[in-house]
N, C-alpha and C positions, 0 to 999 in steps of 0.2 A: 504494500500500500504506500502511495506517495501523495502527500498533500502539498499543493503549490499555492503560493501567495505572491501576486505581482505588486509592485509599487514603482513610483517614480513618474507616473503620468502627470499630465497637466496641460496648461495653455502656454504656447510658445509662439513667437513671431516667426514668419518665414525667414529661413536662413539660420535659425537658431538650432540649439542642440538640447537633447534630453538623454538621460541614461535610465533605462528601465532595469529593475531587479526582479528576480524570481527566486524567492526563498522556498526551499524544499525541506520537508520533513519525511522521515521514512528511511528504510534501510537500503533502498535500491537506487537512490539518486546517482551515486557515483558510477554505477554500472550502466546507466540508462542513456540512450540517445535522447537529446532534448531539442525543442524547437520553439520558435516564436511565430505566431500567426496574428493576423489582424482582420477585423471585420468592420466595414463601414456600413452605414444605414442603407438597407435595400440591396446589399451585396452579400455574396457568400464569404465564408471565412477562408482567407487565403494565406499561403505560406509566405513567410518573410525571411526566416533564416533557420538553419539547423546546425547542430554541433554534435560531434561524436563524444563517446563517453570519456575519452582522454582529453578532449578539447583540441586534438591535433588536426581534425578535419572539420571544415566548415563549408556551408553551402548557403547561397543567397538567391533570392528572387532578383531577376534582372532589374526591376524597378528600384532596388535599394543598393545594388552593388556599388562599391566605392563611397557610399555614404553611411551605411550601417555596419557595425561590427558586433558579432556575437562572441561571447566568451563565457567561461565557467570557472569556478573555484570549488573543486570537490571538497576541499578541507572545510569550506564554509557552507557547503550544500547550497550554493547560490549560482544562478546563471544571470548574465547581463546582456543588455542590448544597448550599445552606444549608438545614438542616432544623431547624425550631423546633417547640416544643409537641409533641414526639414522644409517641406513645402506643403501647401494646403491639401494636396492629394494624399499625404501621409496621415491625414486625420482619420482616426478609427479607434475602436477598442482593441487593445493589444492583449493577447493571451499567450501564456507560456504553457508548454505541454511536455509530458514525459512519455517515452516509449521504452519501457524496461526490457521488452523483447528484442530491441534493436540496439546495436552498438553505435549507430549513427543517427542523425536527425532526419527522418524521412520528410518528403515534401507533401505527402498525402495525409490529411488530418485523420483519416480513418485508422492509421497505423499507430496512433497515440492512445494510450489508455487513461491518462490522467491529465486534467486541465485545471488551470487556475480560474479565478472568477473574472479576470480581465481588469485592465486599467485604461482609462480614457486618455487619448492623446489628441489634442486639438491644436492645429497650426493655423493661426489667423492673425491678421494685423488689426 
């Protein structure tokens, strides 16, 4: 069992930065592939970034490559998403997810077993 809690969302101006955190509890975090997803109103939940259980392999949606960085600290049971050069199209609820059966962070949300409650990110002037 893994419990996930996101934090760090908020309102930011275009061009600004935010860092999201995902605190995990439970015994399987360090061995799990992890991911970040986002969902804007009226849209499906979409893949943002994924990371392997060691942190050594990462994957990004094309729309965020070069702007977002996913990382994890297994000693702190925490995953991060550093978001730079934010634009209004990044406005969404951001969710972290855990895939204990995977050693990497899949792009398909159906492969994740555990989800956080989400944190709102709003990019607006």
